N, C-alpha and C positions, 0 to 999 in steps of 0.2 A: 533407656532404651538398650534391648537385648542385647544382639549380635550384631556389631557395627561392621566385620569382617566382609560378610557378602557384599553389602552396599557398596564399602569401599573399591572392591575389587571390581564391580559390574558400573563404578563411575558416578555411583550417587551421592550429589553434593547438596540434596536440599535438608541434612540435617543438622548441619553446623556451615561456619562460615573456613572455607577453605584456607590453608598457610600459602605463603607465597612460593611459587614453586621454586624447585633449586636442581642443579643440573645434575646432580646424583639421584639415583634412584633409591627410595625410600624405602627401608629395609622393614619388612612385614613381620609383626611379632605372631606366629601362629601358637595355635594351641593342636597338643595330641589330640586331645578329647572333642575337639573340633571334626576333626578326620575321621575323628573314631565312628562320631554320628552321621555318617553318610551310608546312605542304602547301596551298601554295595554287593553285586554280582558279575562275578568275570564275564569278559563280553559285553557289559553295558554299560553306556553310554553315563561318565560320570558325572556329577553337577558342575553346572556353569559357572560357578565361583573358585571348584577345587580344578578346574578347566584352566581358569585365570591364573592362578598361581603359579603354573609352568614357564621357567625361565626367569622366575620374581627372584629377588635377593630376602630371604626368610630368616628368621631366629627362632630358634625351638627351645624351650627346655623339656629335657627327660632323665633316664637312665641308663645307661648302658646294659644289654641283655647280658643274664648271667653268663656264665664261659665262655666271655667274648677272650679270645686269646690273646698273648700278648705279641705284639708285634705286625698284627695285621694292620691291612690299609682301611679295613671297612668294618662296622659294627652296624647293628641294630638298636638304635633309637625307640625304647619305649616307656608309657605315660606313669609305669610304676616301677618299682624296684626289684618285684621279686620273679616279674617275667610273664604274670599273670595272664596278659591281654597279648600276648605273643601269638596266638592261634590262629588270627585273622591277618589276612596280608596287608589290608587298610588300618593295622593296629599298631605298623612301627616305620620309620622311617628308616631306610640305609643308610648310613654315612659313610660317605669317601673321605678320606682325609690325603690331604695333596702335599703337608709339610711334617707330616709328623705318623706314627703309628700307632697303631691302640696300646694303651697301658690301663687293663681295669681298673675300675674304680667301681664303690659303690654307693659314691656321692650321687645328688644332682647336678647334673651338668647343663649347659649351654650351646649351641652348636648354630652359627651362622652362615651363611653362604648361599651358593645358586639351588633350586628349589627345581627337582622335574617330578614332574605328573604323568602317567601312563604305564600301560600292564607291561612288565619285561616278563616273559615264559620259558620255560624251560621245562622241555621231556613232556609237554603239552600243558605244564599246572604254572599259575601266576605266580611268580616266587617274587615280584617285588612290584608295588604300586606305587609307592613313595619315595626319593631321593633325594639327597641332599650331598652338593659337594663342598666342603670346606676346608679351611689351610690347619685349623686345627680346633679344639675344643675347650672351654672354660667352664674352670670348677666355680 
């Protein structure tokens, strides 16, 4: 099966037996490449499976953007270590740290927390499409 994430988010259950429900919401392993693959145009409605991620607990793997300053509470999470994919707003996730500040690392990291989807505009431009609030990052 190709990509089960859209089916999972939209409630499809016919592809496999469902595990017993738990009281805690499951964490969705999300790929930055999946987010980058959407056909995004500012002001255009996002695909249903992407909108369904809003407010969910997700786990993402990626790299801190080059030039992330020390001691900030936010950074951009990218799919590559060189920052080559940063030019499009749907190619990064803005990560907000709630219990620590940034300490740049060139290594692959994990971030897990509450995911937010939707355009944030400043000065008429979309500056953020995906956001993640997390306590800390994992190396």
